C-alpha positions, 0 to 999 in steps of 0.5 A, spaced: 453 557 503 453 550 501 459 546 501 463 544 495 463 536 494 468 532 492 467 525 490 473 520 489 472 513 488 477 508 489 478 502 483 482 496 485 482 489 484 488 485 487 491 479 484 489 473 489 494 468 491 492 461 491 489 458 497 494 452 498 499 455 493 505 450 492 512 451 490 513 451 482 518 447 478 520 454 475 519 461 475 517 461 468 511 458 471 510 464 476 502 464 474 501 458 478 502 462 484 496 466 483 488 463 483 487 465 476 480 462 476 478 466 482 481 473 479 477 472 473 470 470 477 471 476 481 472 481 475 467 478 471 462 478 477 464 485 479 463 488 472 456 485 471 454 487 478 458 494 479 463 497 474 458 496 468 451 499 471 455 504 476 459 506 470 453 507 466 449 511 471 455 516 472 456 517 465 449 519 464 449 523 470 455 527 468 452 528 461 446 530 464 448 536 468 454 538 464 452 544 461 448 547 467 451 551 473 451 546 478 455 541 475 456 533 477 463 531 477 467 525 480 474 523 481 477 516 480 483 513 483 485 507 479 490 502 480 495 499 475 493 492 477 486 493 476 487 496 469 491 490 467 486 485 469 480 489 465 484 489 459 484 482 459 478 480 462 473 485 461 475 490 456 468 493 456 469 496 463 476 499 460 472 502 455 467 505 459 472 508 464 475 511 458 468 514 456 468 517 463 474 520 463 473 523 456 467 527 458 472 532 461 468 532 468 472 526 471 479 527 474 484 521 475 488 521 481 496 518 481 497 512 486 502 506 486 501 502 480 501 496 484 497 499 490 502 497 495 505 499 501 511 502 498 510 509 501 512 506 508 519 503 506 525 506 508 528 506 501 523 510 497 526 508 490 520 503 489 515 508 491 518 513 486 518 507 481 511 505 482 508 512 482 512 513 475 509 507 472 502 509 474 503 515 471 505 512 465 499 508 465 494 513 466 497 517 460 497 511 455 490 508 457 487 515 458 491 520 455 491 523 462 497 526 467 495 526 474 496 532 478 493 530 485 496 524 489 492 518 493 497 513 496 495 506 497 489 506 503 490 513 504 497 512 507 500 519 509 506 522 513 510 528 512 516 523 508 510 521 503 508 528 502 515 530 501 516 525 495 510 526 492 511 534 492 518 533 489 515 529 483 510 535 481 504 533 485 500 539 487 496 535 492 494 529 496 488 526 499 488 522 506 484 521 512 480 526 516 482 522 523 481 526 529 488 524 532 491 528 526 486 534 526 484 535 534 478 539 534 479 542 527 474 540 521 476 535 515 472 539 511 477 544 509 483 545 505 490 544 509 497 544 507 503 539 509 508 541 514 514 546 511 511 544 504 507 547 498 503 541 498 495 542 499 492 536 503 484 534 502 481 530 508 476 524 507 470 525 511 470 518 514 463 519 517 459 521 511 463 516 507 462 510 511 455 512 511 455 510 504 461 505 504 459 501 510 452 502 513 448 503 507 445 496 507 446 495 515 438 494 517 441 495 524 443 502 523 438 508 525 438 511 519 436 505 515 434 506 509 439 511 506 436 515 501 439 520 496 434 525 499 436 524 506 444 524 504 443 530 500 440 534 506 446 531 510 451 534 505 447 541 505 447 542 512 455 540 513 459 546 515 466 547 511 469 549 505 469 542 502 467 535 503 471 529 501 467 523 500 472 517 498 469 510 497 471 504 493 467 504 487 465 497 488 461 500 493 456 500 488 453 493 486 459 489 489 460 491 497 452 493 497 449 488 492 444 491 487 438 489 491 440 493 496 438 499 492 445 502 492 445 503 484 438 507 485 441 511 490 447 513 486 442 515 480 438 520 484 444 523 488 446 528 483 439 530 482 438 531 489 444 535 490 442 540 484 436 541 487 439 544 493 444 547 488 450 543 491 456 542 486 461 537 486 468 538 483 474 535 481 480 535 486 484 540 482 478 545 482 477 544 490 485 545 491 485 551 486 478 554 489 480 554 496 486 557 500 489 552 506 487 554 513 492 550 517 498 546 517 498 538 518 504 535 521 504 528 521 511 524 523 512 517 521 510 514 527 503 518 526 502 515 519 495 515 518 490 511 513 483 510 512 483 503 515 480 500 521 478 504 528 485 506 529 486 509 522 494 507 522 498 502 518 496 496 523 491 493 518 497 491 514 502 491 520 499 490 526 501 483 528 507 479 528 505 475 521 504 481 517 511 484 520 515 478 518 512 477 511 513 485 510 520 485 512 521 478 508 518 481 502 522 488 502 529 484 503 527 480 497 527 486 493 535 487 493 536 480 491 531 480 485 534 487 483 541 484 482 538 478 478 536 483 473 530 478 471 524 483 470 519 477 470 521 475 477 521 483 479 514 483 476 512 477 481 515 481 487 511 487 485 505 483 485 506 481 492 507 488 494 499 489 493 497 491 500 491 486 500 495 480 501 497 483 508 490 485 510 488 478 509 493 476 515 490 481 520 488 478 526 483 484 529 477 482 532 470 486 533 468 490 527 475 491 524 475 483 524 469 482 521 471 487 515 478 484 514 474 477 514 469 480 509 474 481 504 479 475 505 478 469 501 482 465 506 480 460 511 483 464 516 489 469 517 494 464 518 492 461 511 493 467 508 500 468 511 502 461 510 500 462 502 504 468 502 510 466 505 510 459 501 511 464 495 516 468 498 520 462 500 519 459 493 522 465 489 527 466 494 530 459 494 530 459 486 533 465 486 539 463 491 539 457 487 540 460 480 545 466 483 549 463 488 552 458 483 555 464 480 562 466 484 562 473 482 555 474 484 556 471 491 562 476 492 558 482 490 552 480 494 555 477 500 560 483 501 556 489 499 554 495 503 547 494 505 542 500 506 542 504 512 536 501 515 539 494 514 545 495 518 547 491 525 547 495 531 552 493 537 549 493 544 553 492 550 552 486 555 547 489 559 542 491 553 544 498 552 546 501 545 554 502 544 553 507 538 556 502 533 552 500 527 556 496 521 553 496 514 557 490 511 561 483 513 568 487 512 565 492 517 562 487 522 569 483 522 573 490 523 569 491 529 569 484 532 576 484 533 576 490 538 569 491 541 568 489 548 567 481 549 560 482 553 557 485 547 559 479 542 556 474 547 550 478 548 549 478 541 551 470 540 546 468 545 540 472 542 542 469 535 543 476 532 549 475 528 547 469 525 540 472 523 543 478 520 548 474 516 542 470 513 536 475 513 540 481 511 547 479 508 543 473 505 549 468 506 546 462 509 553 458 509 556 463 514 550 463 518 550 456 519 557 456 521 556 462 526 550 458 529 555 452 530 560 456 534 562 453 541 559 459 546 563 456 551 570 457 548 573 464 545 567 466 541 571 472 538 577 468 535 572 463 533 567 469 529 574 472 526 576 465 523 569 463 520 568 470 517 575 470 515 575 463 512 568 465 508 571 471 505 577 467 502 572 462 499 569 468 496 575 470 492 577 476 496 584 476 500 
């Protein structure tokens, strides 16, 4: 019995920052952060080489096999920022995708509007909001409401699954990595641990045969033909095979002269010859029962990137992690500013590609990162990104900090659970005390063991928390200037009490 095939094509283009971005005079000129010329050039090039020719081939083949038993169907996962760009720069492409969906043979998947890493934030509110925004966009542009979800870069863990299920999705797509499967096959339907959420797994070997190896002349299977690939699919055991690749594979990642468009054109015919049908994701989930549960904790989070298939493609080095944390922390300041334009910029800065460009991996993964990056090196990508973050933060602080009521509300707020300050003993062991506000911190240092205070002062933990989390640079600087040779406890208490009084609190 032939397996069912599920073709899923990811459609995404980021907004790219300028290579040598500079601070701008006002946040009203936010577009100055982004390389509009480069974004325009890439959209136009990809439209001519990939989106239009590949889209027309798919539309032709879908219609050709629409009324026969062995049908040809596909699935699309389209980011919100891609739709934004083609609306303005390539409306013909948008119309072509709308025509594809109108055939009734194309299923649209849900995802995060900004193709972001919001699914792995500790606070899931931004993740939920971006899913809602994407759903609204799909309904507005395509009159379609997705029921299956594909998180950015196929990133998945149990917590992501729980959120997705709570929002009404019946299934999710992720990577069929051996470290989550063991000796099990990716070619079956699974379910999430303790949830009524079905999981489909990408067959990365068969997907990468097209996505990465198609034009590789060193590959022993080169050249890959539609006939050869259809044979491979027909001989692969399992209930269903998920082929998940970038739509840009067809003409952009592999240029037309490689024969990739001809491969796409003749593949449906070769599948039909072998009586192999391709299905929409929902049909696969409805047709096949799940065979086992997948239990993927936060520390085992899986993705489709690099050989590790984890989140190290975006958070694998100190530059990436520092940029990621600063971007997240800026969100609270932005939300309190009630400035929707600035919030939109911040969300554009959440696009996963920005962190991907900062990767310092070597070998094969490093070559892939370099291929997609337009920066000279990861440090350039990091510098440009941090310049934008710092500029936005400085302008917001200048605007908001002049308002005494805002300062009192912001500096004395209770931070989120994951932002709390943990007290350690002098020997570096946890005391089991965590505080979430400046006032709570003040109460604890009145009585906490003296060695704990010295431990944190020597390391600079307190001033860092005050500046990076609480956001009060004035207090942070005062703490930094405390004489560590004198009575540190009393000095700390005094500078914090004085600062609270300055904010207008008795």
